[in-house]
SEVOZA-610916 format. One record per atom (N, C-alpha, C): x, y, z. Coordinates in pm, whole numbers, plus 50000, padded with zeros to 5 digits. Layout:
<pts>
XYZ/...
</pts>
This chain:
<pts>
500824988050000/500005000050000/500855012550000/500205023850015/500945036450013/501735038150142/502765046350138/503635048550253/502845054350370/503065048650490/502405053750610/500965049250624/500515039650542/499125035050546/499065020850601/498145018550696/497975005350756/496505001650750/496204989750697/494854984250701/494934971550784/494064970250885/494204958850976/492884955751046/492904944351118/491744940851200/491714949551324/492824950051394/493014958651511/494484962351514/494844972651592/496244977051592/496674981151732/497874976451772/498534981151894/499884986351850/500194998951887/501465004851847/501885015251950/503145019551943/503635029852034/503005043352000/502995046751869/502455059751827/502085059251679/501375069551635/501085071551493/501525085751459/502375087151359/502885100251319/502685101851169/501755110551130/501475112750989/501005100150918/500335091450992/499925078450937/498465078450895/498125068650813/496715066150778/496445051850823/495515050250919/495205037050974/493725034250953/493415022550899/492035018050883/491905004650953/491155004351064/491064992251145/489624987551158/489424974551144/488104968651162/487794966551310/488804967551395/488614966051540/489064978551613/489784976651726/490274987751808/491664992051763/491995004751790/493355009851772/493825014551909/494935008751956/495485012252088/496895017552067/497105030352104/498415036652092/498935039852231/500185036452256/500785038552388/501115053252413/501685060052313/502155073652336/501255084452277/501115084852143/500345095852085/499955093151940/499025101351895/498665102151753/498885116551713/499755118651615/500055132351569/499845133351419/498985142751381/498715145451239/498435132751160/497655123851219/497315111251154/495825110551127/495465101851034/494055098851007/493845084451052/493015082651155/492765069251210/491265066551205/490895055851137/489505051651126/489385037951193/488425036551284/488275023851354/486805020351373/486485007651348/485115003051375/484895000951524/485964999451600/485874997851745/486185010951815/487135010351911/487555022151987/488945026551943/489255039151972/490635044051962/491035047952103/492155042052152/492635045152287/494085049752280/494365061452339/495725066852347/495925070652493/496395061152574/496315063252718/497645063052793/498765062052722/500065061852791/500535075952822/501835078552802/502405091652829/503065096652702/502645107552641/501695117452692/500225113852670/499935103652589/498545099652569/497725109952495/498345116252394/497715127552327/497315124452183/496205130452142/495785130552002/495925145051957/496875147551868/497175161251826/497125162051674/496245170551622/496125172451478/495525160351409/495215161851282/494685150851203/493215148251232/492845135751210/491435131851220/491355117851279/490555116151384/490325102951442/488835100351442/488445088751387/487025085351376/486835070951423/485995069251525/485775055951581/484305053851611/483795042251574/482365039351595/482025038851744/482865032151825/482495029651965/483015039952064/483945048452025/484415058652118/485915060752112/486345071652177/487755075352179/488135078752323/489285073252366/489795075852501/491235080652489/491545091852556/492905097252554/493135105452680/494405108152710/494685117352821/494405131552776/494905135052657/494735148452601/494225147552458/493405157152418/493025158452277/493305172852236/494035174552125/494415187852078/495715192352142/496025205152126/497265210752182/497035225252224/497885230052314/497755243652368/497635254352261/498355252352149/498375262552044/497225260951945/496235252751979/494985251951903/495085245151768/495885234651759/496005227251632/494655221051597/494145223451475/492875217251436/492955201951446/492055196251522/492005181751542/490555177551531/490265168351441/488885163951420/488655150551488/487625150151573/487295138051649/485835134451619/485625122451565/484275118051527/484005104451590/482905103451665/482535090651726/481045088051706/480665075451730/479245072051724/478765067851587/479675067051490/479295062251358/480465054851296/480135044051229/481165036051163/481785044351051/483085047351056/483695056050956/483655050250815/483615037050804/483585030950671/482205032250608/481155031850690/479815034250639/479685048550590/480305057550664/480245071750627/480885073950490/482035067550468/482705068650339/481845062650228/481225051250258/480365044850159/479175053850126/478635060450229/477495069350210/477865080950117/479055086650138/479535097450050/479635092549906/480165080449890/480315074449758/478955072249691/477985067349770/476635065049717/475985078149671/476185088749748/475605101649711/476225106949582/477525104749566/478195108549441/477645100649323/477425087649346/476875079049241/475475083449202/474655087549300/473305092449270/473355104849182/474295113749211/474445125849129/474805122248985/475735112748969/476135108348834/474955102448758/474185093748826/473035087348761/471975097648724/471755107448811/470765117948783/471175125948660/472455129348651/472955136948536/472795128948407/473185116148412/473075107548294/471605105948252/470725104348351/469285102848324/468745115148251/469105126948299/468625139548238/469125141048094/470405137548074/470975138647939/470275129247841/470025116847885/469355107047799/467915111147772/467255116447875/465855120947861/465765132247758/466715141547763/466745152647666/466965147247525/467875137647511/468145131547379/466895124347327/466195117547417/464985110147379/463895119747330/463745131147399/462755141147356/463065146047215/464335147747187/464785152347056/464405142246946/464435129346982/464175118746883/462705114546877/461835120646958/460435116346969/459715115946834/459995125146747/459245125846621/459735115846516/460775108346546/461295098546449/460765084646483/460085078346388/459485065246413/460495053946393/460315043546475/461125031546459/462615033946473/462965044246543/464375047646557/465045038346659/466095031346615/466795021946704/467385029246825/467925041146801/468545048746910/467515051947018/466285054846976/465225057947072/464935045947161/464885034047101/464645021747178/465785019247276/467005021447229/468175019547315/468165029547431/467795042047403/467725052347508/466665048747612/465525043747567/464455039847659/464925028447750/465655018847692/466195007747771/467195012847875/468085021947832/469095027647924/468435035648037/467385043248004/466695051048107/466105041948214/465525030848171/464945021248265/466035015148354/467165012048292/468305006248364/468845016148469/468985028748430/469495039048523/468525041048638/467235041048609/466225042748714/466335031348816/466555019048769/466715007648858/467945009048946/469065013448887/470305015448963/470125026349068/469435037249029/469195048349120/468395043649242/467365035549218/466545030449328/467345021249419/468225013149360/469085004149438/470045012149528/470675022449470/471595030949546/470845038349656/469635043049627/468815050249726/468455041349844/468135028649817/467795019249926/468995017350018/470185015349959/471395013450039/471705026150120/471495037650059/471725050450127/470815051650250/469555048050237/468605048750349/469015039450463/469475027350428/469925017750529/471105023450608/472095029050536/473285034450602/472945046750686/472065055350636/471675067250714/471035063150846/470195052750842/469555047950965/470595042351061/471575034851009/472635029151094/473485040151156/473785050551078/474615061451129/473915068751243/472595069951236/471845076951341/471795068851471/472045055751463/471975047151581/473195048651673/474285054351622/475545054751696/475465062251828/476205057051928/476215063352060/477615064052118/478595067952041/479965068552091/480175080152188/481255079252265/481625089852359/483115092752344/483525104552390/484935108252394/485315110152541/486315102352586/486765102752725/488145109052730/488325119552812/489655125452830/490015125152979/491285122053006/491715121153146/492365133953196/492945141953106/493615154353148/492935166753091/492415165752967/491745177352910/491665177152759/490985187252708/490795188852563/490975203652531/491665206552422/492045220352391/491145226852286/491185240252286/490445247752182/491015243752046/490165244551944/490575240551810/490195226251776/489725218851877/489265205051853/487815205451804/487545198551694/486175197151643/485655183551684/484575183651760/483945171151804/482695168651722/482525156251677/481255152351616/480855139151679/479695139151743/479175127151807/477825124351742/477765113451664/476565110751586/476375121951486/475205128351488/474895139151394/475215153051449/475735153851572/475925166851638/477395170851638/477665183451599/479055188351591/479265200551679/480505202251725/480875214051804/482385215951798/482825228351774/484255231551777/484545239151906/485515234151983/485835240552111/486555253752090/486105263952161/486725277252153/487585280152275/487505271252374/488335272952494/488785259252543/489835259152624/490355246652679/489435241752791/489295228652801/488535222652911/489475212552977/489925215753097/490875207053166/490165198153266/490725186253285/490155176953381/489725164053316/489065155853395/488645142453355/487175143153312/486935142853181/485585144953129/485195134353027/483895132053018/483365123852910/482405132752830/482605133052699/481775140952608/480795131552539/479545135752530/478495127452471/477465136452405/476565130452328/475515138152261/474165134652321/473315144852338/471945142052381/471005142352260/471605142252140/470825142552016/470665156451959/470865166652043/470725180551997/472025188352014/472755185252122/474025192052145/475005182952217/476285186952211/477315179152279/477425184252422/477385174952516/477465178052659/478695171152715/479085174952837/480155167652903/479925167553053/480445156953115/480315155353260/481585148853313/481825150553442/483015144553504/482845129353511/483985122253511/483925107553530/485055103153620/
</pts>
C-alpha cells in the first residue's frame, strides 16, 4: 500500500505520526497520535504518556479515550465518534453515484425528447432501455443510502479525556458537531443528547 498507510483488523502500536490507519477493530496507541488519520470500527485509545491526540482526524464507531486531545496552540484536530467511519465513506460514495446517475438520466431524457418525432428509431429504443436501467440503479443506490443513514443515526459513541481537551478541537458525536473555543481541563466524558454535545466528570 501507500507509505504510512495501515489496514488491519486491530492495531497496537507505540504511536502514529502522519499515518493513515484503517482498522476493523480497536486501535490502541501507547504514546500519541500526531497529524494522523485513524478510522476504527471499534475504539481508539491513546492512554500512555503523553497519551495525546494532536492534529489530524480520528474517527471511531464505539468511542475515543485519551489523556489529552488537541494542543495548547489550538492545532485543528477532528474527532468523530458514534458512527462507523467506513459506512460514512460508503454513504459519500453513494451520494456521488446518485448525482452521476441523475445527470446521465437527464441527458438521455433530453436526447429522447429530441428523437420523439422519428418513428422506429433504434437509438430511441436503446435510450428507453438505458433510462429504465438507470432508474433501477438509482433506486438500488437510494435503498442502500437509506439503510446506512439509519445505521449512522443509531451510533452512541463517547469521547473520554483524562487530562483535558484544547480549543481548536472539532467534536462530532453522531449527527451533532461542536468546535471548542476554549480549553477544558480535567477528567471528562463528552456525549451527545441528540441536539448538542454535553460533558460531565467521570
